[in-house]
Each structure stands twice: as structure tokens, then as C-alpha cells.
C-alpha angles and dihedrals in degrees: 000000000000115000117230144166133238130244150116132222130295132246135172126236119197125168139124117285117262110258121234110263095013119137111276122242124238116273114290117278093199114130112259113268107044122137113194119204141130103233133047093214123104140182123236131252095158136346111259118217115196135181144205118212106213094112142355098257110120145019126077093357141356115276121243128229093267092089122068111292099191095066109101115245119227111203107195121158117202116191101153125158103252134187101149150286095005149326138274115329131206133202125200107262099321117197135181118237108205097189096053097034092232138119111215133184120231099246121326138007115231133190147155124241122226129170126207142166116238145179113214124192142048104271133204119252093284102038102164116096117252112255119263122209114283112246113255113257123236114272107290092005132120126257118256090252090054090048091052090052089052087058092047092047090056102039105021131249119332118253110234141151111256111237091213093060107030131106091351125014113236138182122342108292093227090057091049090048091053094046094047097046096089091054092048091050091055089069094070100185093048094044091049091051091050097050090044092052091048092043092233104164101164121101124241139313090071125203120254089254092053092048090051092050091049092049094049092048090050091052091051092050089052090053094050106081124207113195117195115247133163092267094050118273134349120222135178132177149114113277127195103233124215099266111124134298091259098039110033119178111233112203129182109218130187118184150107135266122203127219091268094053099257109148125213115192116213094180138354131180146135114315130211126211108216125177119283109266134211122217151152128298120260113269095030107149116231118204114242134166087254094052135276115324129192109256092234091059097055120107133206106276096023114138120246136167117266135166125248127213091272091057094250120139112243135171118247137169122250112254096181136023131185137201124170131172118238133197125242096264094066121126132200135185115257100213116197121183127201093251091058100261112143134184136166114221142149117277091238094051109120121248121219092255099055101269128101127248088246089062093062118103135182112289093018113137113242134163095347096312142069125261110249097178138356105175129157115251137179116266123211101170094112094226141030129221144201140177137199122209121204116256143072100301107029089214126143140174116259113188085341094305117119110233139169123239127252089211096072 
């Protein structure tokens, strides 16, 4: 299998910062999956390892000739320093105003938007979610797995962060592939589409290389979302086009595919493969001077509460925001404190005191309380989010819990 990263295209946001007490805008109409920041650099929490699934050519071992040889191999190594939803962020001449308790930028807040697919959480040995039955296609139509392969055949393999390697590498992938195979086979339509795409014509038992190719294809199909619309299904993602192993062509594509596999492209352009980020769960409430606001509704330049070096709470504009789609197998930490505060967040998300959420254990002291529970749970929110306020610390309150930002 060819290794690859995960990302969407870039855009730039530039507008005046939201003033404290000003009337709030309507919820953001940005398409899901934009990360807004001003630098492509990032720190590392773990080293993500990601895969494409257009052929069984790389990974734990070299594939043998039993799997299709005419599928082009894309050899892309991604070893980016990753901490989360983005890299370092800058604000135009920020300054702290002690008298007003605010941190304000000089003129405008600028940033660059990037979208990625991630897998937050430290997972147990078999982290990927067991397959559920594939929805029945319309009469005469193709299965969802077959529709996804129509998309892949046209644009190339999907870029996605492999759940077995990010954010923490787990058991040997070949072992996971062998253990998961019976579950994959239970979803007949999907399994048939996979072996057909890979041109695996032999009957079980399959070779280790074949099992690995099947498993990787299955993970990619899970990461490629199809959302029902009137014209069929909507899809969006970065695809690794069929350039060459050394110079792949990443393209961000947004479009629809109907039940018969006809694809309509709404937009297509160059794609960028940023590091795989780690963020907050959908619905997490961020403290602002105007009251708590869901993290997914915040805009670049909105004012939130942050903490300065002295520990005082001050208002500051957001200089970076992040939003990234996630597949169904994602996990987050459900952090419960002794005073009742609760937040769901990735294990590698930074705490305000220099640790990560994944470092917290029961009875640990944190943010003026004790940790009651910090267990890993399934996450079905479809996307994760993060923000970065201007100022010295970049911290903010999420569901009342003081956290750092992954966008610093």
C-alpha cells in the first residue's frame, strides 16, 4: 500500500475581529472540514502514518503477486510533526489591554483554511469499528461501497489518517487485518466490492498480503463519507491523483454521485495534505463574554475568554479556528471532574498546565478539581473542532474546563 497523508485545500480568511458585546452572527455556513490558521507548521504529539489503498505495495511487508499488479502504487511517506488542528498562528500586532481586560489585534485577523481527516484517541488493540450492514441501494443502483470505488477510480485514492497508526501506533497491522477479516466479510456488498476492486479471485483462506490489502481498502471506504442528498450522495475530500509515485497530484473534490455511479463535480482544485489534527467534540461550549457558544459556531475574530500569564481571565479574539471531518471509528476522552464539569476531547489535546488530556488519571488534580474519570469513548459527531484565542497562553474554557489549543 502506498502511504499518504490527509488534507483538503487552503483558503484565506481576513476580516476585523468581533468586538466584545457586538451582536453575534448566524452560525457559520462554512463547509464542514475547514481548519483556519496562518502557518502550515505544526508541533508533534505523535507521528501519523497514513495509507492509500490502491494496491498492496507497502506497509508492514511487501505485497506478493497474489494481489492485483496493474493497480498503480502510490508511495507517499508522511512523517509530519503533528500536534493537532494546525500549526503556529499569528495575529496582527496583538496587545493586551489591562484596564479593559481584553486582548485586541491591531487591525484584522488573518488565517488559512485547511481540511483534514483525523482519528483522535488512544484506541484498544482493535480500534476500528465493526462493520454495520451496508444500506440497500435503490432498485438497479449500486451499493455505497461500489459508488465509493467509482469516485476513487476517477480521482484516485482518498487521503485519510489511518486509525491504526494515529495518534498512537498499535498492534501489527497484519494481525489487525487478520483479526478483522471475519467482520468485514459479514458485510457482503462491501466485501464483494473490495475484492472486486483489488481483483482478488482466489477463495479463502487469503494470503497475509491479500488480507492486508482488503483491510486497508475497508479503512479507506470507512473514511470516505457519502451523505444522502436529492441527487444521490454528496462527497468531499482530497484524493491522490494518478500522477507518479514521486509526484502525486493531490486534488480537493466536492461533488455528488447518483445511485448509478454518475459523478457531478461541484468544485475541484489543488489539495494540500496537512498533518492529522486532534480537536474537541461537536457541541463543546466555549466561554465568551456574550455567553457560552458551541465551538462549531465560532468564527475567526470572535471574542472568547482566555487566561493571561498572571492567571487573570481576559477577552481576546480568535486568530485560528479548526474543523475536520472524522470517520465513525473515532474515539475521544470523556473527561469528568469532581465538581461536575465534563468535556469530550482527544487524548493528545493539550491541557492548560502543559500535559495532555490523555495524561490525566483518576484522582489527578486539574483546574481546581480532581479527575473522576478519563475514559476513552466512541465519538459520532462527524467532525471535531478547535480554536485559538490571541494572547500569551492560547487557553480557553471548554464546557468550563480550561484547556490549551492544538492550533498554537
